[in-house]
Structures are given as structure tokens and as C-alpha cells.
N, C-alpha and C positions, 0 to 999 in steps of 0.2 A: 504494500500500500504506500502511495507517495506521501511525502511529508505534507504537501498542500492539502491533499484529501483528508489525511488524519487530522490536521488542524481544523478543517471545516467541520469534521464530525465532533470534535471536542467543543467547538463553539455552539453547534446545534444542541449538544447534550446539555451544556450549561444553561442555555437560554430556555430549553424545554423544562428543566428542573425549576427554573424561577418563574415559570408561567408565561414566558414570552415566545416559546417555541412555535405554537400554533400560528400566531400572527406572522412570524418570520417565514414559515413554510408557505403560507398563502402568498406573501410578497414574492418569494422566490419563484413560485409556480407562474405567477402573472408576468414577472420580469423575464422569465426564460422563454416564453412563447415566441417572441420575434426571432430569437436565435434558432429555435427548433423548426419554425415555419419557413424561415428563409426570407430574403429581401422581397421577393415578388409577392408571396402570400401575406406577409406582414403588412403590406400596403393595403390589402383588402380586408384584413381581419384585426381584431383586438381582443386579447384575453380580458374578460370583464370581471369575473369573480370565481371563487372556488368555494363550493358549499358541499359539505358532507362527502368530500372526495370527488365531486363532479366539477370539472372545469368548464365554464360557460364561455364560449368564444363568439363574439359578434362578427357577422359577415355582411358585406355590403349588399349582396343580392342572393336570390334563391338558387340561381345556377351555380354560383361559386360554393354555396353551402352544400349543394348536392354533390358536387365534385369532391369536396373535402371529406365527405363521409367515407369515401373509398380509401382515404389516407388515415382514417381514424386509428386503426391498429398500429400503424407505423408511428404516429405521434405518441400513442400510449407507451409504446416500446421505448421511445427516446426519453420520455419522462421517467419511466421506470429506471433507466440507466442513470439519469442525473439526479432524480429525487425519488428514491424507492418508496413506494407505498403512499405517496402524497396525492397523485392524480390517478384515480381509478376509473374514471369515465370522462368522455368528452361529449359536449353538446354544442352544436352550432346554431346560433340564433340569428335570424335574418333581420337586418336593420342597418341604418347608417352608423358606421363606426364613429365613436366620438372624435377620432383623430381627423375626420374629414370635415368637421364643423369648424367655424372660425375660432381661432384660439385667442384667449385673453391671457394676460400675464398671470402666471400661477401665484396664488397668495403665499405670503411668507408662512413657513411651518409654525405651528404653535410652540410657544416657549415652554420648556419644562420647569416645574417648580424646583426650588432649592432642595426640597426633600426627595424629589424624584432623581435629581442629579446625584445626591448623596447615595441613594440606594443603588444606582447604576455603578457608581465608583466602587462601592463595597462589593458588588457582584464581580466587577472586573478584577478587583484586587486578589480574589481567590483563584484566578485563572493564571496559566503560564504567561510570563511577561510578553512574549511575542503575540499573544492573542488578546491582550487587554484592550488595545485600540480597536480591534475588530468588534469585540463585544460591546464596547461603548457606542460605536457608530450604529451597530445593529439594534441595540436596545433603545437608543434615542429615536431611530426611525420608526420602530414599532410603537413606542409610546406616543410619538407625535401623530402617527396615523390614527391611533385610538382617540386622541384629544380632538381631532378634526370633526368627529361625529358627536352630536349631543347625547347620544345614547351610551350608557356604560357598556364595557365589553362583556361578552358572554363569559361566564366563569370556566367554560370548557374549551371553546375554540378561540376566544379572544375577539371575535367579530362584534362590532357595535350592534346592539340589539335592544329594542324596547322591552323585550321579554328576557328573563333570566331563568334557565338557560334559553338560548335562541331556539326557534322552531326546528331547524335541522338537528340540533343537539338533543332536543327533547325526543325526537324520533330515535336517535342513537341510544338514549337511555333505556328504551324499551326493547332493544335488541337482545335476544337471549344470550348471544355470545358475549356481549358487553357486560351483561349482568353476571354471567359465570366468571368472567375475568375480575369483576369487582369483588365477588366473594373470595376469590383466590388472593387478590391483592390485599384484602383486609387481613389475611393471615401471613402472606409472604410479599411484603410491599416492594421488594427489590427484584422480584422475578416476574418479568412481563412477557406476555405472549402476543399481544396486539401491537399495532403501530398507529401513528397519526391520531386523528380525532377520536376513533374508537377507543384507543388507549386512554386518552384524556378523559373521555366520558366514563370509562371504568374507574379511573382514579377518583373522579368526582364522586361517584356512588360509594366507593370504598371509604373515602374521607368522611362522607356524611355518616356512614355506618359506624366508623371508629369514634367520631365526635359524639354520637348518641351513646355509645358504650361508655365513653369517659364521663358523660353527664350522669349516667345511671350509677357508675361505680363510685363516684366521688362521695356522696352521702353515706354509702355503705362502708367505705374505707374509714370514714370518720368514726363510725360506730364500731367497726370491726377492723382494727389495725392489721390483723393477720392477712387481710386481703390486699395489703399494699403491693406485694410482688405482682399481682394481677393487674393493678392499676399502672404500675411501672412498665410492664410488658406492653399493655395497650397503648400507653403514651409513646413508647419507643417505636412501635409500628406506625403510629400516627405521624410521628416526625420523619421517619424513614420515607413514608409515602409522600410527604410534602416536600422533602428536600432531595430525595434520591440518594442520600448518603447512608452508609452503614453505621458509622459512629455519629450519633446525634447529640452528644453531650453539650456541644456548643450552641445548640438550637433550642434550648429550653424556653427561650423568650417567645417562641412561636406557639407555645401552649397557652390556653386561656389563663388569665391572671391567677385565678384561684388555684388552678392545678400547678402552675409554675411555682407558687409559694409553698405548696404542700410537698411537691416532689423534689427531693434534694438531689436525686440522680435518676437518669433514665438509661 
């Protein structure tokens, strides 16, 4: 494996663990379309959005859209080589591509708050030195994209949505495979079998389950201190799920305040 590819995988893993991975994947899929389509086709098309693994590509006319359907499998193969598991289906939508309309100067990107900058700096600090600049730039781009939309990001895929989770992710949550993975992740948080948004949906369900267990255990432990090891084990799995790290002693601050004060170690 090349050094550049390995570095890219490390960046993706760190961003995914901190909740920025889904937004980064969507941006990568959209930005990659002109390269995969080629100069001629990219003049007639534009990758518009990625929802639930489906990439929607706007095409200028129905004839071009029909011809592109014959190349669908080839485009999917190219995406699989460059972004494994991100684009699972292609749909061509007929209509004027935004690039053909008169362009106005793009607005300045939203400014990040001092707190957001501090969190990004902290995230980059834990990465290898040669990756810190990449993580900062990628993290800023994702947060700025989220701030451009008035709706808060979906807790699963990160897409701005008036509903939480968004409708595509609500559909994912009812998928039997996602529910099975969620049950397994609540027991073994670091052993994943899914990828992309299905994995994030399973993590969301597993985190909710572990949070409920922590709330139920807390008053029981206060009355029965001998149950403390069970509470510690549940808290450990909860933090491993949230951070992707095996050793979570440094992340006790991510626990609810009442738990953090009660648990001296996890």
C-alpha cells in the first residue's frame, strides 16, 4: 500500500471517529464525479447529492441520460476502486445542470466559532504530524458546509436535515442488518462488519442502547455498590463506541456528568 493511500485512510478513520467522516465521504463522492466522467461528460452532467449510498447525477437532456445508463456499471466500478462502499447506486436525473445557469460570485464560507477551531486543533493534535494540516482543512470544510444550511446535521450521516435523524437514515435504522450490527456493536464496539452510512446508523442505535443501560444502572449502583464493575464495563463500551479507541481512560469527560463523577476509572 502506498504511503499516500495509507495517509488518506488514516485521515478518513480519524474524521469518521469524530463524527465528520460521513460528510467528508459525500464531499469526496461529489468532487470525484468530473474526474470519473471525463471532460466531455462532465460538461453535460453534475453530481448533485449522495443519499443512502445513491449518487444522484443531473443530466442536461433525456438522450444523454439514457446513454449514461449503459455506463452505469463502469462508473460504479470506478467509484468502488476510489471510494469503496460509498457509492452503491447511480441515478441520472434529467434537468438543466446548475453549472449551465448564470453564475454569481460564491458567498464567503461561514466562519467557525473559536470553540469549533479549538476542537479541530485538538483533533489534529492527536494525528501524525504530516496529517495534521490535512485534517484541519478537511474538518473546516465539513463544518463550514454544515453551517451553510439552517438545519442541524443528521446525527448519523451529517447531512443538514429538518428531521433528526434524516429520512434516509430513518429508513436505514429499520434495516434488519443494521439492527443486528447495532446489537453486536453494543457488546463489541470495536469490531465492525458494515461500512459507510449503514455502519453509522448501527453505531447510532448501539449508542442509544448503551446510554439507556447507563441510565438504568446508575441508581442501582448507588444502592448496590457491588454492581459497579457492570457499570464500568458498560461505560467502557460506550466510550469505545464513541471514540473508536480501545483505551478510553482519557475520554471520561464524554460520559454524562453524573457518571463521570461516580466512575473513577473505566
